[in-house]
N, CA, C and O atoms as a GROMACS GRO file, in nm:
protein
  596
    1MET      N    1   2.348  -1.086  -0.748
    1MET     CA    2   2.208  -1.058  -0.773
    1MET      C    3   2.192  -0.908  -0.795
    1MET      O    4   2.238  -0.827  -0.715
    2ASP      N    5   2.126  -0.871  -0.904
    2ASP     CA    6   2.107  -0.729  -0.929
    2ASP      C    7   1.982  -0.678  -0.856
    2ASP      O    8   1.902  -0.756  -0.803
    3LEU      N    9   1.968  -0.548  -0.857
    3LEU     CA   10   1.860  -0.483  -0.784
    3LEU      C   11   1.723  -0.529  -0.834
    3LEU      O   12   1.632  -0.549  -0.754
    4ARG      N   13   1.707  -0.544  -0.963
    4ARG     CA   14   1.578  -0.587  -1.020
    4ARG      C   15   1.539  -0.726  -0.967
    4ARG      O   16   1.423  -0.748  -0.933
    5GLU      N   17   1.636  -0.818  -0.960
    5GLU     CA   18   1.609  -0.952  -0.908
    5GLU      C   19   1.569  -0.945  -0.761
    5GLU      O   20   1.477  -1.014  -0.717
    6LEU      N   21   1.640  -0.862  -0.685
    6LEU     CA   22   1.609  -0.846  -0.544
    6LEU      C   23   1.467  -0.792  -0.526
    6LEU      O   24   1.392  -0.839  -0.440
    7TYR      N   25   1.431  -0.695  -0.608
    7TYR     CA   26   1.297  -0.637  -0.601
    7TYR      C   27   1.191  -0.742  -0.635
    7TYR      O   28   1.088  -0.751  -0.569
    8GLN      N   29   1.218  -0.820  -0.739
    8GLN     CA   30   1.122  -0.924  -0.778
    8GLN      C   31   1.106  -1.025  -0.664
    8GLN      O   32   0.995  -1.070  -0.637
    9GLU      N   33   1.217  -1.060  -0.600
    9GLU     CA   34   1.213  -1.154  -0.488
    9GLU      C   35   1.127  -1.099  -0.373
    9GLU      O   36   1.048  -1.172  -0.314
   10LEU      N   37   1.143  -0.971  -0.343
   10LEU     CA   38   1.067  -0.908  -0.234
   10LEU      C   39   0.918  -0.908  -0.266
   10LEU      O   40   0.836  -0.937  -0.179
   11ILE      N   41   0.882  -0.875  -0.390
   11ILE     CA   42   0.740  -0.876  -0.428
   11ILE      C   43   0.683  -1.017  -0.421
   11ILE      O   44   0.572  -1.036  -0.370
   12VAL      N   45   0.754  -1.115  -0.470
   12VAL     CA   46   0.708  -1.254  -0.465
   12VAL      C   47   0.691  -1.298  -0.320
   12VAL      O   48   0.591  -1.360  -0.285
   13ASP      N   49   0.788  -1.267  -0.235
   13ASP     CA   50   0.781  -1.305  -0.094
   13ASP      C   51   0.657  -1.246  -0.027
   13ASP      O   52   0.582  -1.317   0.040
   14HIS      N   53   0.634  -1.116  -0.045
   14HIS     CA   54   0.521  -1.050   0.019
   14HIS      C   55   0.387  -1.091  -0.043
   14HIS      O   56   0.284  -1.084   0.023
   15SER      N   57   0.388  -1.134  -0.169
   15SER     CA   58   0.261  -1.176  -0.230
   15SER      C   59   0.225  -1.319  -0.188
   15SER      O   60   0.107  -1.351  -0.174
   16LYS      N   61   0.326  -1.403  -0.169
   16LYS     CA   62   0.299  -1.542  -0.129
   16LYS      C   63   0.280  -1.556   0.022
   16LYS      O   64   0.207  -1.644   0.068
   17GLN      N   65   0.346  -1.469   0.099
   17GLN     CA   66   0.335  -1.472   0.245
   17GLN      C   67   0.309  -1.330   0.295
   17GLN      O   68   0.394  -1.270   0.359
   18PRO      N   69   0.189  -1.277   0.266
   18PRO     CA   70   0.162  -1.138   0.304
   18PRO      C   71   0.162  -1.120   0.455
   18PRO      O   72   0.108  -1.202   0.530
   19ARG      N   73   0.223  -1.012   0.499
   19ARG     CA   74   0.226  -0.978   0.640
   19ARG      C   75   0.095  -0.908   0.676
   19ARG      O   76   0.035  -0.840   0.592
   20ASN      N   77   0.051  -0.924   0.799
   20ASN     CA   78  -0.068  -0.857   0.852
   20ASN      C   79  -0.194  -0.895   0.774
   20ASN      O   80  -0.288  -0.815   0.765
   21PHE      N   81  -0.197  -1.016   0.717
   21PHE     CA   82  -0.312  -1.060   0.639
   21PHE      C   83  -0.413  -1.130   0.728
   21PHE      O   84  -0.379  -1.220   0.804
   22GLY      N   85  -0.537  -1.088   0.717
   22GLY     CA   86  -0.646  -1.151   0.790
   22GLY      C   87  -0.736  -1.046   0.852
   22GLY      O   88  -0.699  -0.929   0.861
   23PRO      N   89  -0.855  -1.088   0.895
   23PRO     CA   90  -0.949  -0.993   0.954
   23PRO      C   91  -0.894  -0.937   1.085
   23PRO      O   92  -0.814  -1.002   1.153
   24MET      N   93  -0.937  -0.819   1.120
   24MET     CA   94  -0.890  -0.754   1.242
   24MET      C   95  -1.010  -0.693   1.315
   24MET      O   96  -1.039  -0.575   1.299
   25PRO      N   97  -1.079  -0.775   1.394
   25PRO     CA   98  -1.202  -0.727   1.459
   25PRO      C   99  -1.180  -0.608   1.553
   25PRO      O  100  -1.274  -0.532   1.578
   26GLU      N  101  -1.061  -0.592   1.605
   26GLU     CA  102  -1.036  -0.483   1.699
   26GLU      C  103  -1.004  -0.349   1.630
   26GLU      O  104  -0.975  -0.250   1.697
   27SER      N  105  -1.012  -0.347   1.496
   27SER     CA  106  -0.983  -0.222   1.424
   27SER      C  107  -1.090  -0.118   1.454
   27SER      O  108  -1.206  -0.150   1.479
   28ASN      N  109  -1.049   0.009   1.450
   28ASN     CA  110  -1.146   0.117   1.466
   28ASN      C  111  -1.156   0.203   1.341
   28ASN      O  112  -1.233   0.299   1.337
   29TYR      N  113  -1.078   0.170   1.239
   29TYR     CA  114  -1.088   0.233   1.108
   29TYR      C  115  -1.078   0.121   1.004
   29TYR      O  116  -1.000   0.027   1.022
   30HIS      N  117  -1.154   0.131   0.899
   30HIS     CA  118  -1.143   0.034   0.791
   30HIS      C  119  -1.198   0.095   0.662
   30HIS      O  120  -1.271   0.194   0.664
   31ALA      N  121  -1.160   0.035   0.552
   31ALA     CA  122  -1.210   0.079   0.421
   31ALA      C  123  -1.193  -0.036   0.322
   31ALA      O  124  -1.112  -0.126   0.342
   32ASP      N  125  -1.273  -0.030   0.217
   32ASP     CA  126  -1.265  -0.128   0.110
   32ASP      C  127  -1.208  -0.063  -0.016
   32ASP      O  128  -1.226   0.057  -0.039
   33GLY      N  129  -1.138  -0.143  -0.094
   33GLY     CA  130  -1.085  -0.094  -0.220
   33GLY      C  131  -1.109  -0.195  -0.330
   33GLY      O  132  -1.118  -0.315  -0.305
   34PHE      N  133  -1.120  -0.145  -0.454
   34PHE     CA  134  -1.147  -0.231  -0.568
   34PHE      C  135  -1.080  -0.171  -0.692
   34PHE      O  136  -1.093  -0.052  -0.719
   35ASN      N  137  -1.010  -0.255  -0.765
   35ASN     CA  138  -0.949  -0.214  -0.891
   35ASN      C  139  -1.031  -0.276  -1.004
   35ASN      O  140  -1.015  -0.395  -1.033
   36PRO      N  141  -1.118  -0.198  -1.068
   36PRO     CA  142  -1.205  -0.254  -1.172
   36PRO      C  143  -1.128  -0.304  -1.294
   36PRO      O  144  -1.180  -0.386  -1.370
   37LEU      N  145  -1.006  -0.257  -1.314
   37LEU     CA  146  -0.927  -0.299  -1.429
   37LEU      C  147  -0.891  -0.448  -1.423
   37LEU      O  148  -0.896  -0.518  -1.524
   38CYS      N  149  -0.856  -0.496  -1.303
   38CYS     CA  150  -0.813  -0.636  -1.293
   38CYS      C  151  -0.888  -0.716  -1.187
   38CYS      O  152  -0.865  -0.836  -1.174
   39GLY      N  153  -0.976  -0.652  -1.112
   39GLY     CA  154  -1.056  -0.725  -1.014
   39GLY      C  155  -0.997  -0.737  -0.876
   39GLY      O  156  -1.054  -0.804  -0.790
   40ASP      N  157  -0.882  -0.673  -0.850
   40ASP     CA  158  -0.823  -0.678  -0.716
   40ASP      C  159  -0.920  -0.616  -0.614
   40ASP      O  160  -0.981  -0.512  -0.640
   41LYS      N  161  -0.932  -0.682  -0.498
   41LYS     CA  162  -1.017  -0.632  -0.391
   41LYS      C  163  -0.938  -0.634  -0.260
   41LYS      O  164  -0.857  -0.724  -0.237
   42ILE      N  165  -0.964  -0.535  -0.176
   42ILE     CA  166  -0.896  -0.528  -0.047
   42ILE      C  167  -0.990  -0.469   0.057
   42ILE      O  168  -1.072  -0.383   0.027
   43ARG      N  169  -0.976  -0.518   0.179
   43ARG     CA  170  -1.038  -0.454   0.295
   43ARG      C  171  -0.920  -0.426   0.389
   43ARG      O  172  -0.849  -0.518   0.430
   44LEU      N  173  -0.902  -0.300   0.421
   44LEU     CA  174  -0.792  -0.256   0.506
   44LEU      C  175  -0.844  -0.225   0.646
   44LEU      O  176  -0.949  -0.164   0.662
   45TYR      N  177  -0.769  -0.268   0.746
   45TYR     CA  178  -0.804  -0.245   0.885
   45TYR      C  179  -0.693  -0.166   0.955
   45TYR      O  180  -0.575  -0.194   0.935
   46LEU      N  181  -0.732  -0.070   1.035
   46LEU     CA  182  -0.636   0.007   1.115
   46LEU      C  183  -0.688   0.017   1.257
   46LEU      O  184  -0.808   0.032   1.280
   47LYS      N  185  -0.597   0.009   1.351
   47LYS     CA  186  -0.630   0.042   1.489
   47LYS      C  187  -0.549   0.167   1.521
   47LYS      O  188  -0.426   0.164   1.519
   48ILE      N  189  -0.618   0.275   1.550
   48ILE     CA  190  -0.554   0.403   1.576
   48ILE      C  191  -0.585   0.445   1.718
   48ILE      O  192  -0.701   0.453   1.759
   49GLU      N  193  -0.481   0.472   1.793
   49GLU     CA  194  -0.494   0.518   1.932
   49GLU      C  195  -0.409   0.642   1.949
   49GLU      O  196  -0.291   0.644   1.914
   50ASP      N  197  -0.470   0.748   2.003
   50ASP     CA  198  -0.399   0.874   2.025
   50ASP      C  199  -0.327   0.922   1.899
   50ASP      O  200  -0.212   0.966   1.906
   51ASN      N  201  -0.396   0.913   1.785
   51ASN     CA  202  -0.345   0.962   1.657
   51ASN      C  203  -0.230   0.878   1.599
   51ASN      O  204  -0.166   0.920   1.503
   52VAL      N  205  -0.204   0.760   1.656
   52VAL     CA  206  -0.096   0.673   1.609
   52VAL      C  207  -0.155   0.540   1.563
   52VAL      O  208  -0.240   0.481   1.631
   53ILE      N  209  -0.110   0.492   1.448
   53ILE     CA  210  -0.153   0.362   1.396
   53ILE      C  211  -0.077   0.255   1.474
   53ILE      O  212   0.044   0.241   1.460
   54THR      N  213  -0.151   0.180   1.554
   54THR     CA  214  -0.086   0.080   1.640
   54THR      C  215  -0.092  -0.061   1.580
   54THR      O  216  -0.003  -0.143   1.606
   55GLU      N  217  -0.195  -0.089   1.502
   55GLU     CA  218  -0.209  -0.220   1.438
   55GLU      C  219  -0.266  -0.201   1.298
   55GLU      O  220  -0.339  -0.105   1.272
   56THR      N  221  -0.231  -0.294   1.209
   56THR     CA  222  -0.280  -0.290   1.072
   56THR      C  223  -0.314  -0.431   1.026
   56THR      O  224  -0.261  -0.529   1.078
   57GLY      N  225  -0.402  -0.439   0.930
   57GLY     CA  226  -0.435  -0.568   0.872
   57GLY      C  227  -0.508  -0.546   0.741
   57GLY      O  228  -0.558  -0.438   0.713
   58PHE      N  229  -0.512  -0.652   0.661
   58PHE     CA  230  -0.589  -0.645   0.537
   58PHE      C  231  -0.629  -0.785   0.496
   58PHE      O  232  -0.568  -0.884   0.538
   59GLU      N  233  -0.733  -0.791   0.414
   59GLU     CA  234  -0.772  -0.917   0.352
   59GLU      C  235  -0.827  -0.885   0.214
   59GLU      O  236  -0.860  -0.770   0.184
   60GLY      N  237  -0.837  -0.986   0.133
   60GLY     CA  238  -0.887  -0.967  -0.002
   60GLY      C  239  -0.813  -1.056  -0.099
   60GLY      O  240  -0.744  -1.150  -0.060
   61SER      N  241  -0.828  -1.024  -0.227
   61SER     CA  242  -0.761  -1.102  -0.330
   61SER      C  243  -0.709  -1.007  -0.437
   61SER      O  244  -0.772  -0.907  -0.470
   62GLY      N  245  -0.594  -1.041  -0.489
   62GLY     CA  246  -0.537  -0.955  -0.591
   62GLY      C  247  -0.412  -1.016  -0.650
   62GLY      O  248  -0.368  -1.124  -0.610
   63CYS      N  249  -0.356  -0.945  -0.744
   63CYS     CA  250  -0.233  -0.989  -0.809
   63CYS      C  251  -0.115  -0.975  -0.713
   63CYS      O  252  -0.129  -0.923  -0.602
   64ALA      N  253   0.000  -1.022  -0.756
   64ALA     CA  254   0.120  -1.019  -0.672
   64ALA      C  255   0.158  -0.876  -0.632
   64ALA      O  256   0.194  -0.852  -0.516
   65ILE      N  257   0.149  -0.783  -0.724
   65ILE     CA  258   0.189  -0.645  -0.694
   65ILE      C  259   0.092  -0.582  -0.594
   65ILE      O  260   0.135  -0.514  -0.501
   66SER      N  261  -0.036  -0.603  -0.614
   66SER     CA  262  -0.137  -0.548  -0.523
   66SER      C  263  -0.120  -0.604  -0.382
   66SER      O  264  -0.121  -0.529  -0.284
   67THR      N  265  -0.103  -0.735  -0.371
   67THR     CA  266  -0.088  -0.800  -0.241
   67THR      C  267   0.042  -0.758  -0.173
   67THR      O  268   0.044  -0.728  -0.054
   68ALA      N  269   0.151  -0.755  -0.249
   68ALA     CA  270   0.280  -0.715  -0.192
   68ALA      C  271   0.277  -0.570  -0.145
   68ALA      O  272   0.331  -0.537  -0.040
   69SER      N  273   0.212  -0.483  -0.222
   69SER     CA  274   0.202  -0.342  -0.184
   69SER      C  275   0.126  -0.328  -0.053
   69SER      O  276   0.168  -0.253   0.036
   70ALA      N  277   0.014  -0.399  -0.040
   70ALA     CA  278  -0.064  -0.393   0.084
   70ALA      C  279   0.016  -0.448   0.202
   70ALA      O  280   0.012  -0.392   0.311
   71SER      N  281   0.088  -0.557   0.179
   71SER     CA  282   0.166  -0.619   0.285
   71SER      C  283   0.277  -0.526   0.335
   71SER      O  284   0.293  -0.506   0.456
   72ILE      N  285   0.353  -0.470   0.243
   72ILE     CA  286   0.463  -0.380   0.282
   72ILE      C  287   0.407  -0.252   0.344
   72ILE      O  288   0.462  -0.202   0.442
   73MET      N  289   0.297  -0.200   0.288
   73MET     CA  290   0.235  -0.079   0.343
   73MET      C  291   0.194  -0.101   0.488
   73MET      O  292   0.221  -0.017   0.574
   74THR      N  293   0.128  -0.214   0.516
   74THR     CA  294   0.080  -0.236   0.652
   74THR      C  295   0.197  -0.249   0.750
   74THR      O  296   0.186  -0.208   0.866
   75GLU      N  297   0.308  -0.305   0.705
   75GLU     CA  298   0.427  -0.311   0.790
   75GLU      C  299   0.479  -0.171   0.821
   75GLU      O  300   0.515  -0.142   0.935
   76MET      N  301   0.483  -0.086   0.720
   76MET     CA  302   0.542   0.048   0.737
   76MET      C  303   0.453   0.143   0.817
   76MET      O  304   0.503   0.239   0.876
   77LEU      N  305   0.323   0.118   0.820
   77LEU     CA  306   0.231   0.210   0.887
   77LEU      C  307   0.234   0.200   1.039
   77LEU      O  308   0.202   0.296   1.108
   78LYS      N  309   0.272   0.085   1.090
   78LYS     CA  310   0.270   0.066   1.236
   78LYS      C  311   0.363   0.167   1.304
   78LYS      O  312   0.481   0.179   1.269
   79GLY      N  313   0.307   0.238   1.400
   79GLY     CA  314   0.384   0.338   1.473
   79GLY      C  315   0.380   0.476   1.412
   79GLY      O  316   0.434   0.571   1.469
   80GLN      N  317   0.318   0.489   1.294
   80GLN     CA  318   0.311   0.619   1.227
   80GLN      C  319   0.189   0.698   1.277
   80GLN      O  320   0.086   0.639   1.311
   81THR      N  321   0.202   0.828   1.280
   81THR     CA  322   0.086   0.912   1.310
   81THR      C  323   0.001   0.921   1.183
   81THR      O  324   0.046   0.884   1.075
   82ILE      N  325  -0.121   0.969   1.198
   82ILE     CA  326  -0.207   0.987   1.080
   82ILE      C  327  -0.141   1.082   0.981
   82ILE      O  328  -0.144   1.057   0.861
   83THR      N  329  -0.082   1.189   1.030
   83THR     CA  330  -0.014   1.285   0.942
   83THR      C  331   0.102   1.220   0.868
   83THR      O  332   0.120   1.244   0.749
   84GLN      N  333   0.181   1.138   0.937
   84GLN     CA  334   0.292   1.068   0.873
   84GLN      C  335   0.242   0.970   0.768
   84GLN      O  336   0.302   0.956   0.662
   85ALA      N  337   0.132   0.901   0.798
   85ALA     CA  338   0.074   0.805   0.703
   85ALA      C  339   0.025   0.877   0.578
   85ALA      O  340   0.044   0.828   0.467
   86GLU      N  341  -0.038   0.993   0.595
   86GLU     CA  342  -0.084   1.071   0.479
   86GLU      C  343   0.034   1.119   0.395
   86GLU      O  344   0.027   1.118   0.272
   87ALA      N  345   0.141   1.160   0.460
   87ALA     CA  346   0.261   1.205   0.387
   87ALA      C  347   0.324   1.088   0.313
   87ALA      O  348   0.373   1.105   0.201
   88LEU      N  349   0.325   0.969   0.374
   88LEU     CA  350   0.379   0.850   0.309
   88LEU      C  351   0.296   0.815   0.185
   88LEU      O  352   0.352   0.777   0.081
   89PHE      N  353   0.163   0.829   0.195
   89PHE     CA  354   0.077   0.808   0.078
   89PHE      C  355   0.119   0.900  -0.035
   89PHE      O  356   0.136   0.856  -0.149
   90GLU      N  357   0.134   1.029  -0.005
   90GLU     CA  358   0.168   1.128  -0.109
   90GLU      C  359   0.302   1.094  -0.174
   90GLU      O  360   0.315   1.100  -0.296
   91ARG      N  361   0.402   1.061  -0.094
   91ARG     CA  362   0.535   1.028  -0.147
   91ARG      C  363   0.532   0.901  -0.232
   91ARG      O  364   0.592   0.895  -0.340
   92PHE      N  365   0.460   0.798  -0.182
   92PHE     CA  366   0.450   0.673  -0.256
   92PHE      C  367   0.380   0.696  -0.389
   92PHE      O  368   0.426   0.650  -0.493
   93HIS      N  369   0.269   0.768  -0.385
   93HIS     CA  370   0.193   0.794  -0.507
   93HIS      C  371   0.278   0.871  -0.608
   93HIS      O  372   0.276   0.841  -0.728
   94SER      N  373   0.353   0.970  -0.561
   94SER     CA  374   0.442   1.046  -0.649
   94SER      C  375   0.550   0.957  -0.710
   94SER      O  376   0.585   0.971  -0.827
   95MET      N  377   0.602   0.864  -0.629
   95MET     CA  378   0.708   0.775  -0.677
   95MET      C  379   0.655   0.683  -0.788
   95MET      O  380   0.719   0.670  -0.892
   96VAL      N  381   0.540   0.620  -0.767
   96VAL     CA  382   0.493   0.521  -0.864
   96VAL      C  383   0.429   0.584  -0.987
   96VAL      O  384   0.417   0.518  -1.091
   97THR      N  385   0.386   0.708  -0.978
   97THR     CA  386   0.328   0.774  -1.096
   97THR      C  387   0.433   0.852  -1.174
   97THR      O  388   0.405   0.903  -1.282
   98GLY      N  389   0.555   0.861  -1.119
   98GLY     CA  390   0.663   0.929  -1.190
   98GLY      C  391   0.666   1.079  -1.170
   98GLY      O  392   0.745   1.147  -1.236
   99SER      N  393   0.583   1.132  -1.082
   99SER     CA  394   0.581   1.277  -1.061
   99SER      C  395   0.679   1.323  -0.954
   99SER      O  396   0.686   1.442  -0.923
  100MET      N  397   0.754   1.230  -0.897
  100MET     CA  398   0.848   1.262  -0.790
  100MET      C  399   0.974   1.329  -0.844
  100MET      O  400   1.037   1.407  -0.772
  101GLY      N  401   1.011   1.300  -0.966
  101GLY     CA  402   1.135   1.354  -1.020
  101GLY      C  403   1.249   1.258  -0.996
  101GLY      O  404   1.236   1.164  -0.918
  102PRO      N  405   1.362   1.280  -1.063
  102PRO     CA  406   1.474   1.186  -1.055
  102PRO      C  407   1.541   1.180  -0.918
  102PRO      O  408   1.595   1.075  -0.880
  103ASP      N  409   1.539   1.287  -0.843
  103ASP     CA  410   1.602   1.287  -0.711
  103ASP      C  411   1.497   1.279  -0.601
  103ASP      O  412   1.507   1.350  -0.501
  104GLY      N  413   1.399   1.195  -0.619
  104GLY     CA  414   1.284   1.191  -0.530
  104GLY      C  415   1.306   1.127  -0.395
  104GLY      O  416   1.211   1.114  -0.319
  105GLY      N  417   1.425   1.087  -0.362
  105GLY     CA  418   1.450   1.029  -0.231
  105GLY      C  419   1.402   0.886  -0.219
  105GLY      O  420   1.361   0.844  -0.111
  106VAL      N  421   1.407   0.809  -0.327
  106VAL     CA  422   1.364   0.670  -0.324
  106VAL      C  423   1.449   0.589  -0.227
  106VAL      O  424   1.402   0.491  -0.169
  107ASP      N  425   1.574   0.630  -0.208
  107ASP     CA  426   1.664   0.556  -0.119
  107ASP      C  427   1.612   0.546   0.023
  107ASP      O  428   1.641   0.448   0.092
  108ASP      N  429   1.537   0.645   0.069
  108ASP     CA  430   1.488   0.640   0.207
  108ASP      C  431   1.347   0.582   0.216
  108ASP      O  432   1.277   0.604   0.315
  109PHE      N  433   1.305   0.509   0.113
  109PHE     CA  434   1.173   0.446   0.113
  109PHE      C  435   1.173   0.307   0.173
  109PHE      O  436   1.067   0.247   0.190
  110GLY      N  437   1.290   0.255   0.206
  110GLY     CA  438   1.296   0.120   0.259
  110GLY      C  439   1.242   0.022   0.156
  110GLY      O  440   1.272   0.034   0.037
  111LYS      N  441   1.163  -0.074   0.202
  111LYS     CA  442   1.109  -0.177   0.113
  111LYS      C  443   1.018  -0.121   0.005
  111LYS      O  444   1.001  -0.183  -0.100
  112LEU      N  445   0.960  -0.004   0.028
  112LEU     CA  446   0.870   0.053  -0.073
  112LEU      C  447   0.944   0.090  -0.202
  112LEU      O  448   0.881   0.105  -0.307
  113ALA      N  449   1.076   0.105  -0.195
  113ALA     CA  450   1.155   0.138  -0.314
  113ALA      C  451   1.140   0.030  -0.422
  113ALA      O  452   1.166   0.056  -0.539
  114VAL      N  453   1.097  -0.089  -0.382
  114VAL     CA  454   1.076  -0.197  -0.476
  114VAL      C  455   0.975  -0.158  -0.584
  114VAL      O  456   0.977  -0.213  -0.694
  115PHE      N  457   0.888  -0.064  -0.553
  115PHE     CA  458   0.784  -0.023  -0.648
  115PHE      C  459   0.824   0.096  -0.736
  115PHE      O  460   0.742   0.144  -0.814
  116SER      N  461   0.946   0.143  -0.724
  116SER     CA  462   0.987   0.262  -0.799
  116SER      C  463   0.983   0.242  -0.950
  116SER      O  464   0.961   0.337  -1.025
  117GLY      N  465   1.005   0.120  -0.997
  117GLY     CA  466   1.002   0.093  -1.141
  117GLY      C  467   0.863   0.076  -1.199
  117GLY      O  468   0.847   0.067  -1.321
  118ILE      N  469   0.762   0.072  -1.114
  118ILE     CA  470   0.624   0.051  -1.159
  118ILE      C  471   0.579   0.161  -1.253
  118ILE      O  472   0.494   0.138  -1.339
  119LYS      N  473   0.633   0.280  -1.238
  119LYS     CA  474   0.589   0.393  -1.322
  119LYS      C  475   0.605   0.363  -1.471
  119LYS      O  476   0.541   0.426  -1.555
  120GLU      N  477   0.691   0.267  -1.505
  120GLU     CA  478   0.712   0.228  -1.644
  120GLU      C  479   0.596   0.143  -1.698
  120GLU      O  480   0.587   0.119  -1.818
  121TYR      N  481   0.508   0.098  -1.608
  121TYR     CA  482   0.397   0.010  -1.646
  121TYR      C  483   0.267   0.068  -1.591
  121TYR      O  484   0.221   0.026  -1.485
  122PRO      N  485   0.206   0.163  -1.662
  122PRO     CA  486   0.089   0.235  -1.611
  122PRO      C  487  -0.024   0.148  -1.559
  122PRO      O  488  -0.088   0.184  -1.460
  123ALA      N  489  -0.051   0.034  -1.623
  123ALA     CA  490  -0.159  -0.053  -1.576
  123ALA      C  491  -0.125  -0.111  -1.439
  123ALA      O  492  -0.215  -0.137  -1.359
  124ARG      N  493   0.003  -0.132  -1.412
  124ARG     CA  494   0.045  -0.190  -1.284
  124ARG      C  495   0.046  -0.086  -1.171
  124ARG      O  496   0.042  -0.122  -1.053
  125VAL      N  497   0.050   0.042  -1.207
  125VAL     CA  498   0.045   0.149  -1.106
  125VAL      C  499  -0.085   0.136  -1.026
  125VAL      O  500  -0.085   0.155  -0.904
  126LYS      N  501  -0.194   0.103  -1.094
  126LYS     CA  502  -0.322   0.087  -1.027
  126LYS      C  503  -0.317  -0.028  -0.926
  126LYS      O  504  -0.378  -0.020  -0.819
  127CYS      N  505  -0.246  -0.134  -0.959
  127CYS     CA  506  -0.230  -0.247  -0.868
  127CYS      C  507  -0.151  -0.205  -0.743
  127CYS      O  508  -0.189  -0.238  -0.631
  128ALA      N  509  -0.043  -0.133  -0.766
  128ALA     CA  510   0.045  -0.092  -0.656
  128ALA      C  511  -0.021   0.010  -0.565
  128ALA      O  512   0.010   0.016  -0.446
  129THR      N  513  -0.113   0.092  -0.619
  129THR     CA  514  -0.170   0.201  -0.538
  129THR      C  515  -0.305   0.167  -0.476
  129THR      O  516  -0.357   0.246  -0.397
  130LEU      N  517  -0.363   0.052  -0.508
  130LEU     CA  518  -0.496   0.019  -0.455
  130LEU      C  519  -0.499   0.026  -0.302
  130LEU      O  520  -0.586   0.091  -0.245
  131ALA      N  521  -0.405  -0.040  -0.236
  131ALA     CA  522  -0.404  -0.039  -0.089
  131ALA      C  523  -0.387   0.102  -0.035
  131ALA      O  524  -0.442   0.136   0.069
  132TRP      N  525  -0.311   0.184  -0.106
  132TRP     CA  526  -0.283   0.320  -0.062
  132TRP      C  527  -0.406   0.410  -0.073
  132TRP      O  528  -0.432   0.491   0.016
  133HIS      N  529  -0.482   0.396  -0.182
  133HIS     CA  530  -0.607   0.472  -0.195
  133HIS      C  531  -0.707   0.426  -0.088
  133HIS      O  532  -0.784   0.506  -0.036
  134THR      N  533  -0.703   0.297  -0.058
  134THR     CA  534  -0.790   0.243   0.047
  134THR      C  535  -0.748   0.299   0.182
  134THR      O  536  -0.834   0.330   0.265
  135LEU      N  537  -0.619   0.312   0.205
  135LEU     CA  538  -0.568   0.374   0.328
  135LEU      C  539  -0.621   0.515   0.342
  135LEU      O  540  -0.669   0.554   0.449
  136ARG      N  541  -0.613   0.592   0.236
  136ARG     CA  542  -0.660   0.731   0.242
  136ARG      C  543  -0.809   0.735   0.280
  136ARG      O  544  -0.848   0.816   0.363
  137ASN      N  545  -0.890   0.649   0.220
  137ASN     CA  546  -1.032   0.646   0.255
  137ASN      C  547  -1.052   0.609   0.401
  137ASN      O  548  -1.139   0.665   0.468
  138ALA      N  549  -0.973   0.514   0.451
  138ALA     CA  550  -0.986   0.474   0.592
  138ALA      C  551  -0.952   0.591   0.684
  138ALA      O  552  -1.024   0.618   0.780
  139LEU      N  553  -0.843   0.660   0.654
  139LEU     CA  554  -0.800   0.772   0.739
  139LEU      C  555  -0.901   0.886   0.736
  139LEU      O  556  -0.920   0.955   0.837
  140LEU      N  557  -0.965   0.906   0.622
  140LEU     CA  558  -1.064   1.013   0.608
  140LEU      C  559  -1.205   0.966   0.646
  140LEU      O  560  -1.301   1.042   0.640
  141GLU      N  561  -1.214   0.840   0.685
  141GLU     CA  562  -1.341   0.777   0.725
  141GLU      C  563  -1.448   0.790   0.616
  141GLU      O  564  -1.565   0.817   0.645
  142ARG      N  565  -1.406   0.770   0.493
  142ARG     CA  566  -1.499   0.772   0.379
  142ARG      C  567  -1.568   0.637   0.370
  142ARG      O  568  -1.505   0.533   0.390
  143ASP      N  569  -1.696   0.640   0.340
  143ASP     CA  570  -1.773   0.516   0.329
  143ASP      C  571  -1.762   0.450   0.192
  143ASP      O  572  -1.784   0.329   0.181
  144GLU      N  573  -1.730   0.526   0.089
  144GLU     CA  574  -1.728   0.466  -0.045
  144GLU      C  575  -1.605   0.379  -0.065
  144GLU      O  576  -1.501   0.398  -0.001
  145THR      N  577  -1.619   0.285  -0.156
  145THR     CA  578  -1.509   0.196  -0.191
  145THR      C  579  -1.403   0.274  -0.268
  145THR      O  580  -1.434   0.347  -0.362
  146ALA      N  581  -1.279   0.260  -0.227
  146ALA     CA  582  -1.168   0.325  -0.297
  146ALA      C  583  -1.148   0.255  -0.431
  146ALA      O  584  -1.151   0.132  -0.440
  147LYS      N  585  -1.128   0.336  -0.535
  147LYS     CA  586  -1.104   0.280  -0.667
  147LYS      C  587  -0.977   0.342  -0.723
  147LYS      O  588  -0.933   0.449  -0.680
  148THR      N  589  -0.919   0.274  -0.818
  148THR     CA  590  -0.794   0.321  -0.878
  148THR      C  591  -0.820   0.397  -1.007
  148THR      O  592  -0.725   0.435  -1.076
  149GLU      N  593  -0.944   0.419  -1.042
  149GLU     CA  594  -0.978   0.491  -1.165
  149GLU      C  595  -0.980   0.640  -1.139
  149GLU      O  596  -1.006   0.718  -1.230
   0.00000   0.00000   0.00000
């Protein structure tokens, strides 16, 4: 099995069986996101205690890439500080938009490396980054809906 097949398998798995999916009433941070290009919608939930993300969740509807990105993101955020989560956003965004450069350290991205090829498909970048823009709004406690435009 080549790397592309493995990546496709991971995206399909996370889109069909998203982790941390469902409402999270105990959250103390949340934000909504919307991709007007394709209609993907997300509500992201975070429980933050002593500057550390202890629980994550999301709900909504979207394409396979959008759902898989939210699922993998919520898995990776648990145990991260707010500062670490913001840095992860910046690195992920750089990776999928192609501004990271060829030696961008994709190898240490874990499951997020599955999205490294998205930069070749600009319309899909918006799908992959929706959850991440929503994360940024939640961390900054912004009331407006995060958009990918």
